[in-house]
C-alpha positions as CSV (number, residue, x, y, z in Angstrom):
1,M,101.2,-43.8,-204.6
2,K,101.4,-41.3,-207.4
3,H,103.0,-43.9,-209.7
4,A,100.0,-46.3,-209.1
5,L,97.5,-43.5,-209.7
6,L,99.3,-42.6,-213.0
7,L,99.2,-46.3,-214.0
8,K,95.5,-46.5,-213.2
9,R,94.6,-43.5,-215.3
10,S,96.8,-44.6,-218.1
11,I,95.0,-47.9,-218.3
12,L,91.6,-46.2,-218.3
13,V,92.9,-43.9,-221.2
14,L,94.2,-47.0,-223.0
15,G,90.7,-48.5,-222.7
16,V,89.1,-45.4,-224.3
17,I,91.7,-45.4,-227.1
18,L,91.1,-49.1,-227.9
19,M,87.3,-48.5,-228.1
20,L,87.8,-45.6,-230.5
21,L,90.5,-47.4,-232.6
22,P,88.4,-49.5,-235.0
23,V,85.9,-46.7,-235.7
24,T,88.7,-44.2,-236.3
25,V,90.5,-46.4,-238.7
26,R,87.2,-47.1,-240.6
27,L,86.6,-43.4,-240.7
28,L,90.0,-42.7,-242.2
29,N,89.5,-45.6,-244.7
30,H,86.1,-44.1,-245.7
31,E,84.3,-47.3,-244.7
32,P,81.0,-47.5,-242.9
33,L,81.7,-46.6,-239.3
34,Q,79.9,-49.4,-237.5
35,P,82.0,-52.6,-237.6
36,G,80.7,-56.1,-237.4
37,S,77.3,-57.5,-238.2
38,A,74.9,-57.7,-235.2
39,S,75.1,-54.0,-234.5
40,Y,73.2,-53.3,-237.7
41,G,70.4,-55.7,-236.8
42,H,69.8,-54.0,-233.4
43,A,70.2,-50.5,-234.9
44,R,67.5,-51.3,-237.5
45,I,65.1,-52.7,-235.0
46,A,65.7,-49.8,-232.6
47,D,65.1,-47.3,-235.4
48,I,61.7,-48.9,-236.0
49,I,60.9,-48.8,-232.3
50,A,61.9,-45.1,-232.1
51,R,59.6,-44.2,-235.1
52,Q,56.7,-46.6,-234.8
53,G,56.8,-48.3,-231.4
54,I,57.7,-51.9,-230.6
55,P,56.8,-54.2,-233.5
56,S,55.2,-57.6,-233.0
57,T,57.2,-59.1,-235.9
58,D,60.5,-58.2,-237.5
59,P,59.8,-56.2,-240.7
60,A,62.9,-57.7,-242.4
61,M,61.4,-61.2,-241.8
62,P,57.7,-61.0,-241.1
63,E,57.6,-64.7,-240.2
64,R,59.8,-64.0,-237.2
65,L,58.2,-62.8,-233.9
66,Y,60.1,-59.9,-232.3
67,V,60.9,-60.3,-228.6
68,P,61.9,-56.9,-227.1
69,Q,65.6,-56.7,-226.0
70,A,67.0,-54.3,-223.6
71,I,69.8,-53.0,-225.9
72,D,67.1,-52.2,-228.6
73,L,65.2,-50.1,-226.1
74,V,68.3,-48.2,-225.1
75,L,69.2,-47.6,-228.7
76,A,65.7,-46.5,-229.5
77,F,65.8,-43.9,-226.7
78,F,68.9,-42.3,-228.1
79,M,67.5,-42.5,-231.6
80,L,64.6,-40.2,-230.5
81,F,67.0,-37.3,-230.7
82,L,70.1,-38.6,-232.6
83,P,70.5,-40.1,-236.2
84,R,70.5,-43.9,-236.0
85,T,74.1,-44.3,-237.1
86,L,75.4,-41.9,-234.5
87,A,73.2,-43.5,-231.8
88,A,74.5,-47.0,-232.7
89,L,78.1,-45.7,-232.4
90,L,77.5,-43.6,-229.2
91,V,75.6,-46.1,-227.1
92,P,78.3,-48.9,-227.0
93,F,81.0,-46.2,-226.4
94,L,79.1,-44.7,-223.5
95,L,78.4,-48.1,-222.1
96,G,82.2,-48.8,-222.3
97,I,83.0,-45.5,-220.4
98,A,80.3,-46.4,-217.8
99,T,81.7,-49.9,-217.5
100,L,85.3,-48.6,-216.9
101,A,83.9,-46.2,-214.2
102,C,82.0,-49.1,-212.5
103,L,85.0,-51.4,-212.7
104,N,87.1,-48.7,-211.0
105,K,84.5,-48.2,-208.3
106,A,84.1,-51.9,-207.7
107,I,87.9,-52.4,-207.4
108,E,88.1,-49.5,-204.9
109,Q,85.0,-50.6,-202.9
110,W,86.1,-54.2,-202.7
111,K,89.6,-52.9,-201.6
112,L,91.7,-55.1,-203.9
113,P,95.4,-54.9,-203.3
114,Q,97.2,-52.4,-205.5
115,N,99.0,-54.8,-207.8
116,L,95.9,-56.9,-208.2
117,A,93.8,-53.8,-209.0
118,L,96.2,-52.7,-211.7
119,G,96.5,-56.2,-213.1
120,T,92.7,-56.6,-213.2
121,R,92.2,-53.2,-215.0
122,L,94.9,-54.1,-217.5
123,A,93.5,-57.5,-218.3
124,F,90.0,-56.1,-218.5
125,V,90.9,-53.5,-221.3
126,L,93.5,-55.6,-223.1
127,S,90.9,-58.0,-224.4
128,P,89.5,-58.6,-227.9
129,F,86.1,-59.0,-226.1
130,F,86.4,-55.5,-224.6
131,V,87.2,-53.9,-228.0
132,G,84.6,-55.9,-229.9
133,T,81.9,-55.4,-227.3
134,F,82.2,-51.6,-226.9
135,T,82.4,-50.8,-230.6
136,Q,79.2,-52.6,-231.5
137,A,75.6,-52.0,-230.3
138,A,74.8,-55.5,-229.2
139,P,73.5,-57.1,-225.9
140,A,77.1,-58.0,-224.8
141,A,77.9,-54.3,-224.3
142,L,74.9,-53.9,-222.0
143,G,75.7,-57.2,-220.3
144,V,79.2,-56.3,-219.3
145,F,78.1,-52.9,-218.0
146,L,75.3,-54.3,-215.9
147,L,77.6,-57.0,-214.4
148,T,80.3,-54.5,-213.5
149,L,77.6,-52.2,-212.1
150,L,76.3,-55.1,-210.0
151,F,79.7,-55.8,-208.6
152,A,80.1,-52.1,-207.7
153,L,76.7,-52.0,-206.0
154,L,77.3,-55.2,-204.1
155,A,80.6,-53.9,-202.6
156,P,80.4,-53.4,-198.8
157,P,79.8,-49.7,-198.2
158,R,82.6,-47.8,-196.4
159,D,80.2,-46.0,-194.1
160,Q,77.0,-47.0,-192.5
161,L,74.1,-46.4,-194.9
162,S,70.9,-44.7,-193.8
163,P,67.7,-46.8,-194.2
164,A,66.6,-44.7,-197.2
165,R,70.0,-45.2,-199.0
166,S,70.0,-48.9,-198.1
167,V,66.6,-49.3,-199.7
168,L,67.7,-47.4,-202.8
169,R,70.8,-49.6,-203.0
170,L,68.7,-52.7,-202.8
171,L,66.3,-51.5,-205.5
172,A,69.3,-50.6,-207.8
173,I,70.8,-54.1,-207.3
174,T,67.4,-55.7,-207.9
175,A,66.8,-53.7,-211.1
176,T,70.3,-54.5,-212.4
177,T,69.9,-58.3,-211.8
178,A,66.5,-58.3,-213.4
179,V,67.6,-56.5,-216.6
180,F,70.7,-58.7,-216.8
181,A,68.6,-61.8,-216.5
182,T,66.8,-60.8,-219.7
183,L,70.0,-61.3,-221.7
184,G,69.8,-65.1,-221.8
185,V,69.4,-68.2,-219.7
186,G,73.1,-68.2,-218.8
187,P,73.2,-64.6,-217.7
188,A,69.9,-65.1,-215.7
189,I,71.6,-67.9,-213.7
190,V,74.6,-65.6,-213.1
191,A,72.2,-62.8,-212.0
192,I,70.6,-65.2,-209.5
193,A,73.9,-66.5,-208.2
194,V,76.0,-63.3,-207.9
195,P,74.0,-61.6,-205.0
196,L,73.9,-64.9,-203.1
197,L,77.6,-65.5,-203.6
198,A,78.4,-61.9,-202.5
199,R,76.5,-62.6,-199.3
200,V,78.4,-65.8,-198.7
201,F,81.7,-64.0,-199.4
202,R,81.0,-61.0,-197.2
203,K,78.7,-61.9,-194.3
204,Q,78.1,-58.2,-193.4
205,L,76.1,-57.7,-196.6
206,P,72.3,-57.7,-195.9
207,A,70.3,-60.8,-196.2
208,A,67.8,-58.8,-198.2
209,L,70.1,-59.3,-201.2
210,A,68.2,-62.5,-201.7
211,L,65.3,-60.4,-203.0
212,S,67.4,-59.4,-206.1
213,S,68.1,-63.1,-206.8
214,V,64.3,-63.8,-206.5
215,A,63.7,-61.0,-209.0
216,A,66.2,-62.5,-211.4
217,F,64.6,-65.9,-211.0
218,I,61.1,-64.4,-211.7
219,V,62.5,-62.8,-214.9
220,L,64.1,-66.2,-215.9
221,I,60.8,-68.1,-215.5
222,A,58.5,-65.4,-216.9
223,F,60.5,-64.0,-219.8
224,T,63.9,-65.5,-220.5
225,L,63.2,-69.2,-220.4
226,P,60.0,-69.1,-222.5
227,S,61.8,-67.0,-225.1
228,F,64.7,-69.5,-225.1
229,L,62.3,-72.5,-225.5
230,Q,60.8,-70.9,-228.6
231,T,64.2,-70.6,-230.3
232,E,65.2,-72.9,-233.2
233,Q,68.1,-75.3,-233.0
234,A,69.9,-73.9,-236.1
235,D,72.6,-76.4,-236.8
236,F,74.4,-74.2,-239.3
237,A,74.7,-71.3,-236.9
238,K,75.8,-73.2,-233.8
239,P,79.1,-71.8,-232.4
240,M,81.8,-74.4,-232.1
241,P,82.5,-75.2,-228.4
242,V,85.8,-73.9,-227.0
243,V,86.8,-72.4,-230.4
244,H,84.1,-69.6,-230.2
245,A,85.5,-68.5,-226.8
246,I,89.0,-67.9,-228.0
247,S,89.4,-65.0,-230.4
248,D,92.7,-66.2,-231.8
249,F,90.9,-69.2,-233.2
250,S,87.5,-67.9,-234.1
251,G,88.1,-64.3,-234.9
252,A,85.0,-63.5,-232.9
253,D,84.5,-60.9,-230.1
254,S,85.7,-63.3,-227.5
255,L,88.7,-63.8,-225.1
256,S,92.3,-64.1,-226.1
257,L,94.3,-67.3,-225.6
258,F,96.7,-65.3,-223.4
259,A,93.8,-64.2,-221.2
260,W,92.7,-67.8,-220.8
261,L,96.3,-69.0,-220.0
262,L,96.9,-66.2,-217.4
263,G,93.4,-66.7,-216.0
264,G,94.1,-70.4,-215.6
265,I,97.4,-69.6,-213.8
266,G,95.5,-67.2,-211.5
267,L,92.8,-69.9,-210.8
268,V,95.5,-72.5,-209.9
269,M,97.2,-70.0,-207.5
270,L,93.9,-69.1,-205.9
271,W,92.7,-72.7,-205.6
272,R,94.6,-73.1,-202.3
273,H,91.9,-70.8,-200.8
274,K,89.1,-73.0,-201.9
275,R,88.1,-74.1,-198.4
276,R,87.6,-70.5,-197.3
277,H,85.6,-69.5,-200.4
278,Y,84.4,-72.9,-201.7
279,A,81.2,-71.6,-203.3
280,V,82.9,-68.7,-205.0
281,M,85.6,-71.0,-206.5
282,I,83.1,-73.5,-207.8
283,A,81.0,-70.7,-209.3
284,T,84.2,-69.3,-211.0
285,V,85.0,-72.7,-212.5
286,L,81.4,-73.1,-213.7
287,V,81.3,-69.7,-215.4
288,L,84.6,-70.3,-217.2
289,A,83.6,-73.8,-218.3
290,G,80.1,-72.6,-219.3
291,A,81.6,-69.7,-221.4
292,L,83.4,-72.3,-223.5
293,V,80.0,-73.7,-224.6
294,V,77.5,-70.8,-224.1
295,P,78.4,-67.5,-225.8
296,S,76.1,-65.5,-223.6
297,L,78.3,-66.3,-220.6
298,L,81.3,-64.6,-222.2
299,S,80.3,-61.3,-220.5
300,A,80.7,-62.9,-217.0
301,A,83.8,-64.9,-218.1
302,H,85.5,-61.7,-219.3
303,I,85.2,-60.1,-215.8
304,V,86.2,-63.3,-214.0
305,L,89.2,-63.8,-216.3
306,A,90.3,-60.2,-215.8
307,V,90.4,-60.7,-212.0
308,L,92.2,-64.1,-212.4
309,A,94.7,-62.8,-215.0
310,G,95.2,-59.7,-212.8
311,Y,96.0,-62.0,-209.9
312,A,98.6,-63.9,-212.0
313,L,100.2,-60.7,-213.1
314,A,100.3,-59.4,-209.5
315,F,101.8,-62.6,-208.4
316,F,104.6,-62.5,-210.9
317,A,105.2,-58.8,-210.1
318,A,105.5,-59.6,-206.4
319,M,107.7,-62.7,-206.7
320,H,111.3,-62.5,-205.7
321,W,113.3,-63.0,-208.9
322,E,117.0,-63.6,-208.8
323,F,117.4,-61.4,-211.8
324,E,115.2,-58.4,-212.0
325,D,115.7,-58.1,-215.8
326,I,114.2,-61.5,-216.3
327,K,111.2,-60.5,-214.1
328,T,110.7,-57.4,-216.2
329,L,111.0,-59.3,-219.4
330,T,108.5,-61.9,-218.3
331,L,105.9,-59.3,-217.3
332,L,106.5,-57.5,-220.6
333,V,106.0,-60.6,-222.6
334,L,102.7,-61.4,-220.7
335,V,101.4,-57.8,-221.2
336,C,102.4,-57.7,-224.8
337,G,100.7,-61.0,-225.4
338,L,97.4,-59.5,-224.2
339,L,98.1,-56.2,-226.1
340,F,98.9,-57.9,-229.5
341,S,95.8,-60.1,-229.4
342,T,93.7,-57.0,-228.6
343,L,95.3,-54.9,-231.4
344,A,94.9,-57.7,-233.9
345,H,91.2,-57.9,-233.2
346,A,90.8,-54.2,-233.3
347,M,92.4,-54.1,-236.7
348,A,90.3,-57.0,-237.9
349,L,87.2,-55.0,-236.9
350,A,88.6,-51.9,-238.6
351,H,89.3,-53.6,-241.9
352,G,86.5,-56.1,-241.8
353,P,82.9,-56.0,-243.1
354,P,80.8,-54.2,-244.0
355,S,82.5,-52.3,-246.8
356,Q,81.6,-49.1,-248.5
357,E,80.9,-51.1,-251.7
358,F,78.4,-53.3,-249.8
359,K,76.7,-50.2,-248.4
360,S,76.5,-48.7,-251.9
361,A,75.0,-51.9,-253.2
362,A,72.4,-52.0,-250.4
363,L,71.4,-48.4,-251.0
364,A,71.1,-49.1,-254.7
365,A,68.8,-52.1,-253.9
366,Q,66.6,-49.6,-252.1
367,K,65.9,-47.9,-255.4
368,T,65.9,-50.9,-257.7
369,L,64.1,-53.7,-255.8
370,P,60.4,-53.6,-254.9
371,E,59.6,-52.7,-251.3
372,N,58.4,-56.2,-250.5
373,A,61.4,-57.9,-252.0
374,T,63.3,-60.5,-250.0
375,A,67.0,-60.9,-250.7
376,L,69.1,-64.0,-250.2
377,T,72.7,-63.5,-249.1
378,L,75.0,-65.0,-246.4
379,P,73.6,-64.8,-242.9
380,E,76.4,-62.5,-241.7
381,D,75.6,-60.0,-244.4
382,G,71.8,-60.0,-243.8
383,F,71.8,-57.4,-241.0
384,A,73.7,-54.8,-242.9
385,F,71.8,-55.3,-246.1
386,A,68.4,-55.0,-244.4
387,Y,69.7,-51.9,-242.5
388,W,70.6,-49.9,-245.6
389,S,68.2,-51.3,-248.2
390,G,65.1,-51.5,-246.1
391,R,64.3,-54.7,-247.8
392,G,63.7,-58.2,-246.3
393,V,66.3,-60.9,-246.0
394,Y,65.9,-64.6,-246.3
395,L,68.8,-65.3,-243.8
396,D,70.5,-63.2,-241.2
397,G,72.5,-63.7,-238.0
398,W,69.4,-64.4,-235.8
399,A,69.1,-67.9,-236.9
400,A,67.9,-69.2,-233.5
401,Q,64.9,-66.8,-233.6
402,T,64.1,-67.6,-237.3
403,P,61.2,-70.0,-237.9
404,N,62.4,-73.1,-239.9
405,A,65.9,-71.8,-239.9
406,N,67.4,-75.1,-240.9
407,E,65.0,-75.5,-243.8
408,R,65.9,-71.9,-245.0
409,W,69.6,-72.8,-244.9
410,D,68.9,-76.0,-247.0
411,V,66.9,-73.9,-249.5
412,A,69.8,-71.4,-249.7
413,Q,72.3,-74.2,-250.3
414,A,70.1,-75.7,-253.0
415,V,69.8,-72.3,-254.7
416,W,73.5,-71.5,-254.6
417,H,74.5,-74.9,-255.9
418,A,71.7,-75.4,-258.4
419,Q,73.0,-76.5,-261.8
420,D,69.7,-76.4,-263.6
421,I,67.5,-73.3,-264.1
422,E,64.5,-75.5,-263.9
423,R,65.5,-76.5,-260.4
424,A,66.6,-73.0,-259.3
425,R,63.6,-71.0,-260.5
426,P,60.9,-73.0,-258.6
427,L,63.0,-72.8,-255.4
428,L,63.3,-69.0,-255.6
429,L,59.6,-68.4,-256.4
430,K,58.3,-70.9,-253.9
431,N,60.3,-69.3,-251.1
432,G,59.6,-65.7,-252.0
433,I,63.2,-64.9,-252.8
434,G,63.1,-61.8,-255.0
435,A,66.8,-60.9,-255.1
436,L,70.3,-62.5,-254.8
437,V,73.1,-60.6,-253.1
438,I,76.5,-62.1,-254.2
439,T,79.7,-60.8,-252.5
440,Q,83.3,-61.5,-253.3
441,D,83.6,-63.6,-250.2
442,M,81.0,-65.9,-251.6
443,R,82.9,-66.2,-254.8
444,D,86.2,-66.8,-253.0
445,G,85.2,-69.9,-251.1
446,K,82.4,-69.2,-248.7
447,V,79.9,-70.6,-251.3
448,W,81.8,-71.3,-254.5
449,D,85.3,-72.3,-255.4
450,L,85.3,-71.7,-259.1
451,P,84.2,-68.9,-261.5
452,G,80.9,-69.8,-263.2
453,Q,80.2,-72.5,-260.8
454,D,76.5,-73.6,-260.1
455,L,74.3,-70.6,-259.7
456,L,77.0,-68.2,-261.0
457,F,76.6,-69.9,-264.4
458,L,72.8,-69.8,-264.3
459,L,72.7,-66.0,-263.7
460,R,73.2,-65.4,-267.4
461,N,69.6,-66.6,-267.9
462,N,67.8,-63.4,-268.7
463,E,64.4,-64.9,-268.3
464,T,65.0,-65.5,-264.6
465,F,67.5,-63.0,-263.5
466,K,68.2,-59.3,-264.1
467,N,71.3,-57.5,-262.8
468,A,70.2,-54.7,-260.5
469,H,73.7,-53.6,-259.3
470,R,77.2,-54.5,-260.1
471,S,80.5,-53.5,-258.5
472,S,83.9,-55.1,-258.0
473,S,82.9,-56.9,-254.9
474,V,79.1,-57.0,-254.7
475,D,76.5,-58.0,-257.3
476,I,72.7,-57.8,-256.9
477,W,70.4,-59.9,-259.1
478,A,66.7,-59.4,-259.2
479,V,64.6,-62.5,-259.7
480,N,62.0,-61.9,-262.4
481,P,58.5,-62.8,-261.4
482,A,56.8,-65.9,-262.8
483,P,55.4,-65.4,-266.3
484,N,51.6,-65.1,-266.5
485,G,51.5,-64.7,-262.7
486,Q,52.4,-68.3,-262.2
């Protein structure tokens, strides 16, 4: 019993260490503390909300309507009394701590067997998705927290609840499903289904749980679905099916190949119980299959895979092996597979963008570019540039919410690959592009393959371009206004 308790606490401590690892390494390397990209977009919007209230449009791209997001409101609350960088670092970390607490509570309340409980905890924290999610202030962090909270709230209580506590519990479940349903159409469907499936799985749960599903359905119809129908089909930003869900292939904050393999083994082992829990098994398969196509379902898939992978680990640990050393070695290989994928992703976040040079360039742009200037750079760099410079961007990571996103991408491609200044200048002026941000990644293959290729050659035209900042990895070029106001 003491051994199991020590393992449980060790896994929770490991989870905290993994959440702190990317930020700590970035601090030691004197890089901006927030890793990734989307975190800067949400932090910038939250800062505006904290200072001015909820905007109707995005100041970095006035053509884009702003639809309030729950994570932005949470960040804005913390920014009322904390600097925005500290708030953007603290919120995902606190959500991660709260998620681990909810996971622990849910495991205890649902009375999972000891080995399954330990395996689930281990698979949950040893995940690139876990590390990436709880080091960045983005909707996924809130999504995983809400879903683990929902599972904890839905667990059958150990003691008979008083009427007042039963009502409070139902209200908490309803509020959780309603907020989770705002995170996307996929999460909304999950929010509708989970309370109903919990009732099917455990008959002693109250039938009133259906009210929380009704609340999630109302949010889906009234808010989430209309917002989704207004989004653009941005072809250049569409995630590649299957690949986006496997961090080893995509490099994204997703699930490791080892987790998918272990989860698949766990699912096959549990399939023999499908007649007893047919609806739950079918829902499990649908969530996992959906996550391969819809990124917003990764939050649910992460929890499902953690349980399935935990079951597989528990099965191997409980098996009778003719040679105990082989059993130990097998379990060690499986755990190390999960661990190495997680550490590799943590290091990728620690050493990845944005860099200190990029931050310095964006801060320089704040001084050298007009306040109404719009800069063109890669979509993944747009959030961080707007965050530090306070200037508009022509492209960023919210392509689906950007009006005419495909046309903007075509314009960007035409500008980057223009070979004639008479072609480039009208494109820049017509589309209101007042600056170009060129990074080393763009020079090294993301846009150009050769020095002096296309736009890089045209930048020497002093009538059109003026260098506003230069460093070893980032250049900013201001676009001169049309002569005679033309």
